C-alpha positions in Angstrom: 84.6 76.1 123.4 84.5 79.6 121.3 82.8 79.5 118.3 85.0 80.7 115.2 83.4 83.2 113.1 83.2 82.0 109.4 85.8 84.5 108.2 88.1 83.5 110.9 87.8 79.8 109.6 88.3 80.7 106.0 91.8 82.4 107.0 92.8 79.3 108.9 91.7 77.2 106.0 93.5 79.0 103.6 96.7 79.5 105.8 97.0 75.9 107.5 98.5 74.1 104.4 101.0 77.1 103.8 102.2 77.2 107.5 102.5 73.4 107.3 104.4 73.1 104.3 106.8 76.2 105.5 107.5 74.4 109.0 108.2 70.8 107.6 110.4 72.2 104.6 112.3 74.5 107.3 114.7 73.2 110.0 114.9 76.6 111.7 110.7 76.1 112.1 110.9 72.8 113.4 110.1 74.0 116.7 107.6 76.1 116.3 103.8 75.0 117.3 102.0 74.7 114.1 98.4 75.4 115.8 100.1 78.4 117.6 101.4 80.1 114.6 98.4 79.5 112.6 96.7 81.5 115.5 99.1 84.5 115.7 99.1 84.5 111.8 95.4 84.5 111.5 94.8 86.8 114.1 97.5 89.3 112.2 95.7 88.6 108.8 92.3 89.4 110.5 93.7 92.8 112.3 95.8 94.3 109.2 93.8 92.8 106.0 89.9 92.6 105.1 89.0 89.2 104.2 88.2 90.2 100.8 91.8 91.2 100.4 93.1 88.0 102.0 90.6 85.8 99.4 92.4 88.1 96.4 95.9 87.6 97.7 98.2 85.6 95.8 99.4 82.3 97.2 102.8 83.4 96.6 102.3 86.7 98.4 100.7 84.9 101.2 103.7 82.4 101.5 106.0 85.2 101.8 104.5 86.6 104.3 103.7 84.0 106.5 107.5 82.8 106.1 108.4 86.4 107.4 106.1 86.0 110.5 107.7 82.2 111.2 111.2 83.8 110.7 110.2 86.6 113.3 108.4 83.7 115.7 112.0 81.9 115.7 114.2 84.9 116.3 111.7 86.0 119.3 112.2 82.6 120.7 115.5 82.7 120.3 116.0 85.9 122.0 113.8 85.2 124.9 116.4 82.6 126.3 119.2 85.3 126.2 120.6 86.3 129.5 120.5 90.0 130.4 124.5 89.9 129.1 124.0 88.0 125.9 121.1 90.4 125.1 123.4 93.3 125.3 125.9 91.8 123.6 123.4 91.0 120.7 122.3 94.6 120.6 125.8 96.1 120.5 126.2 93.9 117.3 123.9 95.0 115.5 124.3 98.3 113.4 122.3 101.2 114.6 120.2 103.1 112.2 120.3 107.0 111.8 
């Protein structure tokens, strides 16, 4: 089994209760696998922020970011079940940016 770096473990320790609370409190998120979401979110945070930035990030800011990632994951799972015809209808219904 691969050892987690101390930084990664610190991130996981910080985000785990936030992810758990969001999944439990929002019925849209109940089908998401908590451990998988923690892994996805910790990797995204490591990629885009330094450990110092993550440590300094207020809980409400971190919670908002995690909530957004969970929402995107729900949308991804919904869209992955679409048939090509359903996807074409969905894309046609979305307003195009200019």
